[in-house]
Structure formats: C-alpha cells, structure tokens
C-alpha positions, -999 to +999 in steps of 0.1 A: +302-284-214+327-264-195+327-229-211+349-202-203+336-164-214+356-139-213+333-098-206+299-097-191+286-071-212+257-071-236+268-098-259+292-124-229+263-121-203+231-131-227+255-162-237+264-167-206+229-167-193+214-189-222+238-215-218+238-217-182+203-217-185+204-249-206+224-270-181+263-260-192+291-251-169+296-216-174+323-195-159+329-155-166+358-137-166+353-106-160+364-069-148+360-060-110+326-036-116+307-070-129+322-095-103+296-083-075+264-086-089+271-115-111+285-135-080+256-120-055+230-122-074+234-138-112+227-122-144+193-105-147+178-113-183+148-093-193+138-091-231+116-074-251+089-096-250+088-089-211+109-118-199+127-108-166+143-131-148+177-142-129+202-167-142+232-179-125+265-194-134+284-218-124+310-189-115+324-153-121+360-145-114+383-120-123+413-143-125+413-171-152+433-194-128+408-198-104+382-212-135+413-233-149+408-251-184+376-252-203+360-271-228+355-240-249+364-204-249+342-175-259+352-139-263+328-110-257+344-082-251+354-054-271+377-062-307+401-035-297+409-054-262+412-089-277+455-094-280+447-079-237+426-100-224+436-133-242+473-123-224+456-130-191+434-164-204+461-188-213+450-210-177+417-215-197+432-234-221+439-266-228+461-286-258+433-283-281+404-255-264+390-236-296+386-198-287+358-182-303+358-144-309+322-121-312+336-094-313+326-066-345+353-069-369+376-092-394+410-090-367+399-109-336+414-149-348+447-132-356+453-111-324+443-143-304+468-167-324+492-136-316+485-143-282+477-180-275+499-196-304+481-215-333+453-239-329+429-222-303+415-193-325+385-200-350+365-178-364+325-169-356+303-141-357+272-136-339+236-111-349+223-103-318+210-068-305+214-064-268+231-041-242+240-039-207+215-016-186+240-020-157+264-045-141+249-079-141+219-068-162+216-077-195+187-063-222+177-083-250+158-064-275+146-093-295+148-118-326+169-153-320+205-145-312+227-163-344+259-175-342+284-183-374+314-205-365+338-223-383+374-233-381+396-205-399+409-230-429+373-246-437+380-278-424+349-298-403+359-304-366+346-319-335+351-291-314+330-266-340+302-291-340+302-299-299+304-258-291+273-253-316+254-280-304+257-262-266+248-229-286+213-246-301+205-266-271+206-224-254+186-214-284+212-195-300+207-204-339+243-217-345+259-227-381+292-239-386+309-222-421+331-239-444+344-204-452+340-181-421+364-157-435+338-149-458+310-147-439+331-124-414+336-102-443+299-100-451+289-090-417+316-063-415+301-047-447+268-046-428+281-034-392+308-003-402+283+006-429+251+015-410+268+017-375+291+040-391+268+066-411+243+057-378+267+073-355+277+104-382+239+110-383+230+103-345+198+088-362+185+051-360+184+024-388+146+035-394+154+071-402+191+063-423+174+036-447+141+057-453+165+088-461+177+083-497+210+106-494+218+083-458+206+050-475+228+057-506+259+063-482+249+030-462+251+014-495+284+030-509+300+022-477+292-016-481+305-015-517+340+000-503+343-028-476+331-050-502+363-045-522+385-045-495+374-077-487+378-093-519+415-076-522+418-097-490+413-130-498+375-130-488+351-150-516+326-123-522+301-117-554+286-088-569+254-101-548+266-098-515+260-059-513+224-064-520+217-093-497+235-074-470+212-044-478+182-069-469+195-075-434+200-036-432+161-037-438+150-063-416+163-040-386+140-032-364+133+006-370+148+015-338+180-003-343+218+016-340+250+002-341+272-008-304+297+011-317+268+041-323+258+035-292+294+040-274+303+070-293+271+089-288+274+078-248+313+086-244+324+051-239+349+031-253+343+024-286+348-001-318+355+025-344+394+015-351+386-023-353+356-010-376+360+013-398+396+021-388+403-010-399+389-012-430+409+021-442+437+005-426+435-032-446+422-009-475+460+010-476+474-027-476+463-038-507+456-002-526+421+004-523+402+035-524+378+039-495+367+076-494+334+072-477+350+050-446+380+073-443+354+101-438+336+082-413+364+069-394+382+106-397+350+124-379+343+100-355+376+094-344+376+129-325+343+110-301+366+082-295+380+078-267+405+049-276+413+063-306+452+079-301+437+106-327+413+121-300+443+122-276+429+094-253+449+069-233+443+033-237+411+014-236+405+001-200 
C-alpha cells in the first residue's frame, strides 16, 4: 500500500518506520529540517526496551508533487497546522484517497474537509507515547501503539478496512469505529485534562494522580469536556469519565503529555486545539468550563502559537 505521511515528529516518524518495516511503500512529506537526516540515514527507531535500528523509507520530500497520489494519507503534524499542510498536499490525493488525522483534538477532520473538499477526511485517533529525540530519530517509550479510525458518518468502507489492515500488519492495534466522533471526544477528555493539569503543575502523571487535589482537578476537567462533547453531539454516557480516569491510572508514572512537554520546552504547542478548543466549543453551546478556561488562560502565556502570547504564527 502506498501511504503518504505528513510530518516526521514523534508520531509521524514512528508510523513511517513501522509501516515501512512491514513492507509498505511509505513516503514522508516533511519540513526541510527533517529531509537530509531521513534521506541519508532512514529513520532511527529506539524503544524503551533497548531496540535501536535504522529503517529506510521509500521516499522523503518537501514537495508533495514529487510523491504523487497515495492510497492513503496520514497527517501527523501538530493540530494547529492541519489546514496549512493540507493546502500543500493536494498532489497526494486521488479521488477517493482517505486522509487520516492523528492529531490530539476534535477539529482536524473539519479542517481537512475545508481545505481539500468533502470525501477525503476520515476520523482518527492514536494512543502512543513517543517523541522525536532529533530529526530522523524517534524514541518510543513502550507499549503497543493503537489507532482507532472510521468514516465520519459511521458507515463501513473498503478504504478504512484496507488502512486498518496496513496498520495491523505494522504491529499497530487498529480498530474501526462506527462512531468515531464519540471516540474522539473520549480521548479529548483524557488529553486536555491530564495534559493541561500536568502542564500547569509541571509534574508527571504519577505525581498528579497521587495528589488528591490535582487528581480531583483532572477528573473535574474531564467532566467539563464530557458536558461540552455531549452538547456538540457526541454519544457520551455517565460512565465515560470513570473509564477515562482508568486510562489515566494505567499510564506509566513518568508519562507526560506532548502539549505539556512542548510548553515547558518553549516549543509551539497544541494548547489552542486542546483546552482552547474546549473553551471555544463550550461558548458556542453555552456550557460553563471554568477549569479548562483557567488552564487555557494560564498556559497561554507559555504558548508560542497563541496570539495572546504575542507570538507569530506557528511554523
């Protein structure tokens, strides 16, 4: 299967390496800083259990026209960059090429549709703890990565089945959802809550969940997001927060969210598409979100992509 992957960070580089190793024809569309390291050396993949190997990919380019049409496209850039990268990615798309976004957040599919037109966006989310050590070198902390994907209307399709099979062949647990919108909001509850509180406190999961006050803050923040998601049309139930807290408890103690790491390091973050999106969507539906609003307002001073921080557009 010819798969185009946009972005070579902790998610994109990992998926490119895994799919390439499984025998798929993988082409990376990258920014210039990633081009030479991957072109010359492939992707270096290290893991928490001591694995260290270099995996070649079929191609790496800064120009989508060189890559050409793909059977499927995976977008692994930051959530705030989806619309921008899609404006340069049209040569990757055939008439029925699915575009699978793996960003944290709930707005990527609508951004893809706005940029590329209807019929391409499918819904997707991934569970993986990996990070880019340097361009061309991705470190996977541990555990089996997982992807949930599905057509936005819940219908079964050959293209989602084919992509799920490709992911499975690469050792990635792939599940096709009949209600991907609700699945996205379930993950959104998790990442906005533990990532936001972790970034505010500058503490890892083990610390925030063991302290009674920060643990309660995480749970209350999840409940706010569940209320917003329900108002926005997700089919959430009263059990979803309890189940999501169970996922939070299952993380390794030293885990941190990508937004938390980016904010602390002074890098562009997904704050606008995480807690910021909660605040904006809540306002549309008249839902009160005082905890998420406080997280967003407090962290905006650290976010180099936020207009309130006086920074320019994200790169």
